[in-house]
C-alpha positions in Angstrom: 18.8 28.4 -58.8 16.7 30.5 -60.6 14.2 31.0 -57.8 17.0 32.4 -55.4 18.0 35.3 -57.9 14.4 36.0 -58.3 14.0 36.7 -54.3 17.5 38.3 -54.8 16.4 41.0 -57.5 12.7 41.7 -55.8 14.2 41.9 -52.2 15.0 45.7 -52.6 11.5 46.8 -53.4 9.8 44.2 -50.7 9.3 47.2 -48.4 7.8 49.5 -51.0 5.3 46.6 -52.5 4.2 46.3 -48.9 3.3 49.8 -48.7 1.8 50.2 -52.2 -0.3 46.8 -51.7 -4.0 48.3 -52.0 -5.9 45.1 -52.9 -6.0 41.8 -50.9 -5.9 40.1 -54.3 -2.5 40.2 -54.6 -1.6 39.3 -51.1 -0.7 35.6 -51.8 2.3 36.7 -53.9 3.4 38.9 -51.5 3.5 36.7 -48.7 5.7 34.2 -50.5 7.9 37.1 -51.5 8.5 37.8 -47.6 8.3 34.2 -46.6 11.1 33.2 -48.9 13.6 36.3 -47.7 16.5 35.1 -45.6 16.2 35.8 -42.3 19.7 37.0 -41.0 21.2 40.7 -40.8 18.8 43.6 -40.9 15.1 42.3 -41.1 14.4 43.0 -37.0 18.0 44.5 -36.1 17.7 47.9 -37.2 21.1 50.3 -37.3 20.7 54.1 -35.8 17.4 55.5 -36.5 16.1 52.2 -36.7 13.4 50.4 -34.8 16.0 47.8 -33.0 16.6 50.8 -31.0 15.1 51.4 -27.9 13.4 53.9 -27.9 12.6 56.3 -31.3 13.2 60.2 -31.1 10.3 61.9 -32.6 10.9 65.7 -33.4 8.3 68.5 -34.0 7.6 72.2 -34.0 6.5 73.4 -30.5 4.2 76.0 -31.9 2.7 74.3 -35.0 -0.9 73.9 -33.9 -3.4 72.2 -34.5 -0.6 69.8 -35.6 1.6 70.1 -33.3 2.6 72.2 -29.9 2.7 72.5 -26.7 0.0 72.6 -24.3 -0.6 74.7 -21.4 1.0 71.8 -19.2 3.8 71.8 -20.9 2.9 68.7 -22.9 3.3 67.6 -26.5 -0.2 67.9 -28.1 -2.2 68.1 -31.6 -3.1 65.7 -34.5 0.9 64.7 -35.5 1.8 63.9 -31.5 -1.7 61.6 -31.4 -1.1 60.1 -34.4 2.4 59.2 -33.8 1.6 57.7 -30.5 -1.1 56.0 -32.0 0.9 54.3 -34.6 3.9 53.2 -31.8 1.0 51.4 -30.0 -0.1 49.7 -32.9 3.0 48.7 -34.1 4.6 47.3 -30.7 7.3 50.1 -30.2 8.2 53.5 -27.8 8.2 56.8 -28.9 9.9 59.6 -27.1 8.4 63.3 -28.7 11.0 66.4 -28.6 9.2 69.5 -29.5 10.8 72.7 -30.5 11.7 75.4 -32.8 11.4 74.2 -36.2 14.8 75.5 -37.5 16.4 73.8 -34.4 14.4 70.3 -35.2 15.5 70.1 -38.7 18.9 70.3 -37.8 18.6 67.8 -35.0 17.1 65.4 -37.6 20.0 66.2 -40.1 22.7 65.7 -37.3 20.6 62.0 -35.9 19.4 63.5 -32.9 16.0 63.0 -33.8 15.0 59.8 -35.7 11.9 60.9 -37.6 10.4 64.5 -37.9 6.3 63.7 -37.5 5.4 66.9 -39.5 6.9 68.1 -43.0 5.1 69.7 -46.3 6.8 67.9 -49.1 8.5 69.4 -51.9 10.8 68.3 -54.8 13.6 70.3 -53.0 13.6 69.0 -49.5 14.0 65.1 -51.2 17.4 65.8 -51.5 17.9 65.9 -47.7 14.9 63.9 -46.5 12.5 60.7 -47.6 9.1 61.5 -47.0 6.2 59.0 -45.6 2.9 58.2 -47.3 1.1 62.0 -46.9 -1.4 62.1 -43.8 -2.6 65.2 -44.3 -2.9 68.5 -46.7 -1.7 72.2 -46.0 -3.3 74.9 -47.6 -0.8 77.9 -47.9 -2.6 81.5 -47.5 -1.2 84.8 -48.0 -2.4 86.5 -44.5 -2.7 90.7 -44.7 -4.3 93.2 -42.9 -8.2 94.3 -42.8 -7.4 97.5 -43.3 -4.8 97.2 -46.5 -6.0 94.8 -49.4 -3.7 95.9 -51.9 -2.3 91.9 -52.3 -5.1 89.8 -53.5 -2.9 86.9 -55.0 1.2 85.2 -54.9 1.5 87.5 -57.9 1.1 90.9 -55.8 3.6 89.4 -53.1 6.3 90.1 -55.3 8.5 93.5 -54.1 6.8 93.3 -50.8 7.9 92.6 -47.1 6.9 89.2 -46.5 7.0 87.8 -42.9 8.0 83.8 -42.8 8.9 81.4 -40.7 12.5 80.5 -40.9 13.2 77.4 -42.9 9.6 76.3 -43.4 8.4 74.9 -46.7 6.5 78.6 -47.3 10.5 80.3 -46.7 12.2 77.7 -48.9 9.3 78.9 -51.4 9.9 82.5 -51.5 13.7 81.6 -52.3 13.0 80.5 -55.2 10.0 82.0 -56.0 11.6 86.3 -55.3 15.2 85.7 -54.2 14.8 89.7 -53.9 12.3 89.0 -51.9 12.3 91.5 -48.6 11.9 89.1 -45.7 11.5 88.8 -41.7 12.4 85.7 -40.7 10.9 84.3 -37.4 11.1 81.4 -35.3 7.5 80.5 -35.0 4.1 81.0 -37.3 2.7 82.8 -34.2 5.4 85.1 -33.7 4.6 85.9 -37.8 1.1 86.4 -37.3 1.6 88.6 -33.8 4.3 90.8 -36.4 1.5 91.3 -38.8 -0.7 92.1 -36.5 0.8 95.0 -35.1 1.9 96.4 -38.1 5.0 95.1 -39.1 5.5 93.5 -43.3 3.1 93.7 -46.0 1.8 90.2 -45.4 2.9 86.7 -44.2 2.6 83.6 -45.2 0.9 81.0 -43.1 -1.1 77.8 -43.7 -4.7 78.1 -43.4 -5.9 76.0 -40.7 -3.0 76.9 -38.3 -3.5 80.5 -38.7 -7.3 80.5 -38.0 -6.4 78.6 -34.7 -3.9 81.2 -33.7 -6.1 83.9 -34.9 -8.3 83.0 -32.3 -6.1 82.0 -29.5 -4.0 84.9 -29.6 -6.8 87.1 -30.3 -5.8 89.2 -33.6 -8.4 90.8 -34.6 -6.6 92.9 -37.6 -5.6 90.3 -40.0 -7.6 87.8 -42.0 -6.6 85.2 -44.7 -6.5 86.0 -48.6 -9.7 84.0 -50.2 -7.8 81.8 -52.2 -4.9 79.4 -50.9 -1.8 79.9 -52.5 -0.8 76.1 -53.2 -1.6 72.7 -51.8 0.9 70.4 -50.0 1.3 66.9 -49.0 2.3 66.4 -45.2 3.6 63.7 -43.6 6.2 62.2 -41.2 10.3 62.8 -42.6 13.4 61.1 -42.0 16.8 61.4 -42.9 18.1 60.1 -46.4 18.3 56.2 -46.4 16.5 55.8 -43.5 13.9 53.7 -44.8 13.8 51.4 -42.3 12.0 53.9 -39.5 9.9 55.2 -42.5 8.8 51.5 -43.3 7.2 50.8 -40.0 5.5 54.4 -39.7 4.1 53.8 -43.0 2.5 50.4 -41.8 1.5 51.9 -39.2 -0.4 54.7 -41.1 -1.9 52.3 -43.3 -3.1 50.1 -40.4 -4.6 52.7 -38.4 -6.0 54.0 -41.7 -7.9 50.4 -42.5 -8.8 50.2 -38.9 -10.5 54.1 -38.8 -8.8 54.9 -35.5 -7.0 57.5 -38.4 -10.3 59.4 -39.1 -11.1 59.3 -35.5 -7.7 61.4 -34.7 -8.3 63.4 -37.9 -11.8 64.6 -36.7 -11.2 65.4 -33.4 -8.1 68.3 -34.0 -9.1 68.9 -38.1 -12.6 68.6 -38.1 -14.7 71.2 -39.3 -15.1 74.3 -37.5 -18.5 74.7 -35.4 -21.0 77.3 -36.9 -21.3 80.8 -35.1 -24.3 80.9 -33.5 -26.9 83.3 -34.4 -26.1 87.1 -33.0 -28.7 89.0 -30.5 -28.9 91.9 -32.8 -30.1 90.1 -35.8 -33.0 88.1 -33.8 -34.1 91.9 -32.3 -34.0 93.0 -35.7 -35.8 90.2 -37.4 -38.3 90.2 -34.3 -39.0 94.1 -35.1 -39.1 93.6 -38.7 -42.5 91.2 -37.8 -43.7 92.6 -35.0 -44.2 96.3 -35.8 -46.6 95.9 -38.6 -48.6 93.5 -35.4 -48.5 96.3 -33.1 -49.4 99.1 -35.5 -52.5 97.4 -36.8 -53.4 96.9 -33.3 -52.5 100.5 -32.2 -55.2 101.4 -35.3 -58.0 99.0 -34.0 -57.8 100.6 -30.5 -58.2 104.2 -32.0 -60.8 103.5 -34.5 -62.7 101.5 -31.7 -62.9 104.2 -29.7 -63.8 106.9 -31.9 -66.3 105.2 -34.1 -68.7 102.8 -32.1 -70.9 103.1 -34.9 -68.8 101.3 -37.3 -67.2 98.4 -34.9 -69.3 95.5 -36.6 -67.9 97.3 -40.3 -64.6 97.8 -39.1 -63.7 94.3 -36.9 -64.5 92.8 -40.3 -62.2 94.8 -42.2 -59.7 94.3 -39.5 -60.2 90.7 -39.9 -59.6 90.6 -43.5 -56.1 92.5 -43.2 -55.1 90.2 -40.4 -55.8 87.1 -42.6 -53.9 88.9 -45.7 -50.9 90.1 -43.3 -50.9 86.0 -42.4 -50.8 85.0 -45.6 -47.8 87.3 -46.6 -45.7 85.9 -43.7 -46.7 82.5 -44.8 -45.9 83.2 -48.2 -42.6 84.6 -46.8 -41.5 81.8 -44.5 -42.0 79.6 -47.6 -40.1 81.3 -50.1 -37.2 81.6 -47.2 -37.2 78.2 -46.3 -36.9 77.9 -50.3 -33.6 79.5 -50.0 -32.3 77.8 -47.1 -33.2 74.6 -48.7 -31.5 76.1 -51.7 -28.1 77.0 -50.3 -27.9 73.5 -48.6 -28.6 71.7 -51.6 -25.9 73.9 -53.2 -23.4 73.2 -50.2 -24.4 68.8 -50.5 -23.2 69.7 -54.3 -20.2 71.4 -53.7 -19.6 68.5 -50.9 -20.2 65.5 -53.6 -17.8 67.0 -56.1 -14.6 67.4 -53.3 -15.9 63.6 -52.0 -15.6 62.7 -55.5 -11.8 64.5 -56.0 -10.6 63.1 -52.8 -12.0 59.0 -53.8 -10.1 59.8 -57.4 -7.0 60.5 -56.0 -6.4 57.3 -54.2 -8.3 55.5 -57.1 -6.0 56.5 -59.5 -3.2 55.2 -57.4 -5.0 52.1 -58.1 -5.1 52.0 -61.6 -1.3 53.2 -61.9 -0.3 50.3 -59.7 -2.1 47.4 -61.2 -0.5 47.1 -64.4 2.6 47.1 -62.5 1.8 44.5 -60.1 0.4 42.5 -63.6 3.9 42.9 -64.8 5.6 41.4 -61.8 3.0 38.6 -62.4 4.2 38.2 -65.9 7.8 38.7 -65.3 7.8 36.3 -62.2 5.7 33.2 -63.4 8.7 31.6 -65.8 10.9 31.1 -62.4 7.8 30.2 -60.9 6.9 27.7 -63.2 10.3 26.5 -63.7 10.9 26.0 -59.9 7.2 24.0 -59.8 8.9 21.7 -62.7 11.6 21.2 -60.5 10.2 20.5 -56.9 6.3 20.0 -57.8 3.2 22.1 -56.8 4.3 24.0 -53.8 2.4 27.0 -51.5 2.3 30.6 -51.7 1.1 31.5 -48.2 -2.0 29.2 -47.7 -3.0 28.8 -51.1 -1.6 26.3 -54.2 0.7 28.0 -57.0 -1.3 25.8 -59.5 -4.5 27.1 -58.1 -2.9 31.2 -57.8 -1.4 30.7 -61.0 -5.0 30.4 -62.9 -6.6 32.5 -60.9 -4.2 35.7 -59.7 -4.5 37.1 -63.3 -8.4 37.1 -63.1 -8.3 38.4 -59.7 -5.9 41.5 -61.0 -8.1 42.1 -63.8 -11.3 42.0 -61.9 -9.9 45.0 -59.5 -8.3 46.9 -62.7 -12.6 46.7 -63.6 -13.4 47.5 -60.3 -11.6 50.9 -59.7 -12.5 51.8 -63.1 -15.9 51.6 -62.3 -15.4 53.8 -59.3 -13.8 56.3 -61.5 -16.8 56.4 -63.7 -18.8 56.8 -60.5 -16.9 59.4 -59.4 -17.3 61.1 -62.8 -21.0 60.9 -62.8 -21.2 61.9 -59.1 -18.9 65.3 -60.2 -21.2 65.9 -63.7 -24.6 65.6 -61.5 -23.1 67.8 -59.0 -21.6 70.6 -60.9 -23.8 74.1 -61.1 -25.2 73.5 -64.2 -26.8 76.9 -66.1 -30.2 77.4 -67.3 -29.7 76.7 -70.7 -32.6 74.6 -71.6 -31.6 73.7 -75.6 -29.5 71.0 -75.5 -31.1 67.9 -77.8 -31.3 64.6 -75.5 -31.7 61.5 -75.3 -34.0 60.4 -72.3 -32.9 57.1 -72.2 -29.6 58.5 -71.8 -30.5 60.4 -68.8 -32.5 57.6 -67.3 -29.3 55.4 -67.3 -27.3 58.0 -65.7 -29.8 58.5 -63.0 -30.0 54.6 -62.7 -26.4 54.4 -62.0 -26.5 57.1 -59.5 -29.2 55.1 -57.3 -28.7 51.7 -58.0 -26.2 50.9 -54.8 -29.1 52.8 -52.7 -31.7 50.8 -54.0 -29.4 47.3 -53.8 -28.8 48.2 -50.0 -32.7 48.0 -49.1 -32.7 44.6 -50.8 -34.9 45.5 -53.5 -34.1 46.1 -57.4 -34.5 47.9 -60.5 -36.2 46.7 -63.7 -35.6 49.0 -66.8 -37.3 48.7 -70.4 -36.4 51.4 -72.5 -37.4 52.1 -75.8 -35.3 52.3 -78.9 -35.4 55.0 -81.2 -36.7 57.5 -79.2 -37.1 61.2 -80.4 -35.1 63.8 -78.9 -36.3 66.2 -76.2 -35.2 70.1 -75.8 -34.0 70.9 -72.2 -30.9 70.5 -69.6 -29.7 67.2 -69.2 -28.7 67.6 -65.4 -32.1 68.8 -64.8 -33.8 66.1 -66.0 -31.9 63.6 -64.4 -32.4 65.2 -61.1 -35.9 64.9 -61.6 -35.5 61.3 -62.6 -33.0 60.6 -59.6 -36.1 62.1 -57.2 -38.2 60.0 -58.7 -36.0 56.7 -58.4 -35.3 57.9 -54.6 -38.8 58.8 -53.7 -40.0 55.0 -55.4 -37.3 53.5 -53.0 -38.0 55.1 -50.0 -42.1 53.9 -50.3 -40.9 50.1 -50.7 -41.6 48.0 -47.4 -40.2 44.6 -46.4 -37.8 43.4 -49.0 -37.5 41.8 -52.5 -40.0 44.6 -54.2 -38.8 46.1 -57.5 -39.3 49.1 -58.9 -39.8 49.5 -62.8 -38.8 52.1 -65.1 -39.8 52.8 -68.7 -39.8 54.7 -71.5 -41.7 55.3 -74.6 -43.0 57.7 -77.3 -46.5 58.2 -77.2 -47.1 59.1 -81.1 -50.8 60.5 -80.5 -50.0 63.3 -78.7 -46.1 63.4 -79.9 -44.8 63.0 -76.3 -41.6 61.1 -74.8 -42.9 59.4 -71.5 -40.5 57.7 -68.8 -43.1 55.9 -66.2 -41.2 54.8 -62.5 -43.7 52.9 -61.1 -43.2 50.7 -57.6 -44.9 48.0 -55.2 -44.4 50.6 -52.5 -47.1 51.3 -49.8 -49.3 53.8 -52.2 -50.4 57.7 -51.4 -53.8 58.1 -50.5 -56.4 59.7 -52.3 -56.5 62.7 -50.4 -53.1 63.6 -50.8 -52.5 63.1 -54.5 -53.6 66.6 -55.7 -51.0 68.1 -52.9 -48.1 66.3 -54.0 -46.2 69.0 -55.6 -47.1 71.4 -53.2 -44.1 73.0 -51.7 -43.3 71.7 -47.9 -45.9 68.9 -49.0 -44.8 65.8 -47.5 -46.0 61.6 -46.5 -42.4 61.2 -44.9 -42.2 63.7 -42.2 -40.7 61.5 -39.6 -38.4 60.4 -41.8 -37.0 63.7 -42.3 -38.4 64.6 -45.3 -39.1 68.7 -46.4 -41.2 68.1 -49.0 -39.3 70.0 -51.2 -38.4 67.2 -53.9 -41.7 67.1 -55.8 -42.4 70.2 -55.8 -38.9 71.0 -57.5 -39.3 68.3 -59.9 -42.6 69.6 -61.1 -41.1 73.6 -61.3 -38.1 71.6 -63.6 -40.8 69.7 -66.1 -42.8 73.0 -66.3 -39.9 74.7 -67.5 -39.6 72.0 -70.3 -42.9 72.2 -71.3 -43.5 69.1 -69.9 -45.7 67.8 -66.7 -45.4 64.8 -64.2 -48.6 63.0 -63.6 -49.0 60.3 -60.5 -51.5 57.4 -59.8 -51.6 55.5 -56.5 -53.3 52.8 -54.7 -52.9 53.0 -50.9 -50.9 49.4 -50.2 -50.1 48.6 -54.0 -47.9 51.5 -54.9 -47.5 54.3 -57.0 -46.9 55.2 -61.2 -45.3 58.4 -61.7 -45.2 59.6 -65.2 -43.0 62.0 -66.6 -44.5 63.9 -70.1 -42.1 65.7 -72.2 -43.1 67.2 -75.7 -40.6 65.7 -78.7 -39.0 67.6 -81.2 -39.9 67.6 -84.2 -38.1 65.6 -87.0 -36.6 68.1 -88.6 -34.9 68.7 -85.4 -34.6 65.4 -84.0 -30.7 65.0 -83.9 -27.9 65.1 -81.3 -26.6 68.7 -80.1 -25.1 68.9 -77.1 -26.6 67.3 -73.8 -25.8 63.7 -73.2 
């Protein structure tokens, strides 16, 4: 029968399809394929190294913190160890974790004494010996040097040097290919490599950044530091002996379950989370206190001297001193404001870097979705004639819990909708990266304010939708262009829309955004109107003051509108506010239109 020939064709790729299935839309088809597979043989009973064994032996490095190591009690610990135990628990099998020297663990895997290694960095050369799982971490390999010897700044500087590497590690393999004539000092552990470097041996050591930082702190190595930029980034995951697909499939499936449940992220945060910030030193506190208190002490001392020597001028001097104190206090307040602005600017810069990094991480799995969906469509198209023939011979049948006739119509639409959603994710991520990147101070782009408004709307639409509110846009046609910087204009519009959303109370409220051309004043206007709580009349004039906010209890710092007003001033424009308490607020952005002769597209959006 044709249907059985079709099943035989897909049996070989069934395990891989199960791991790569990232959308529920294709699950019915996979359920059918798995349900129709013959039940005899190796489906549940595996050979050596498979899950048919009573216990799966898992190997790892005994000194590779924080991923895997033997703790002070002599027990296996670390990120890999806890992840392996969690996978075994959700998949329902037992594991025995054996940690030892890395070189010995690799030999044990090759000889069959170990079924799977729980942490191995990926390289193309290693695929000739082992099969890798889906990566569960990234390793950032770094060059470690001594503080008093800064000759090595990049991987090119390593050539001709004496390099310390762990035997049979990924960096050992790398150096054999990168510089076959290199003078290598081989060690059994990464801790030994860093210790030798700290003692003055070799010119540098190649150790992953996170492991090196952990060992540096644990061992009290004061003389070594990593070079600023990592030399390479490598995928890190489980590895089995070539061909042991059964064990690998079980660990991949367990890893996927942990990621969907959130337990993987908990384990990751526990062992590989961001290091705690160092506390402020007492020396710095003393310096700041001295800088602030010394002028005040001098003024106080001068006041005592003058009060004792010039009794006749007490009243006059008192007035002068009061004025001086007021000026000093005003200067100190101004200094504090500038310091707070610098701190906030640094936070915003850090947030921009974080957004760009998160956007990059989202792009990786989303790219895999976009890569695999056409394959699933191809599988569907190729299988449809066979399934149609089977239906003609046997009538309608079930795919999982669903009718084939129904799925035949709906499944192509579901795949298409999934692909459209993935493309939308890709577009949103690209816009987030554009919004977060460090922009220049160039204000000479010819901008279409409608395009700036549309980009800002895409960035905030999910935030507003989560609050059960809506945004209504009325963008005028054929707006004159304005001169400026697109990212800064977008920043202002995003801030206005978020402020409007935060002012809305209850649900079902709306925010209106519109653009128009004021021909009389030759200005391009953008208006944001909300149905929120409004602003008290006495507060309207202070909305753009630094650190003034009506949302202090909500965590607002009062810099958003101040920064926005500054950006508008740089562009030769202004922000105008109108509000009635209880009836909402209207903010109008005014920008000068370009003259007719210059009103053409020039960079920008």
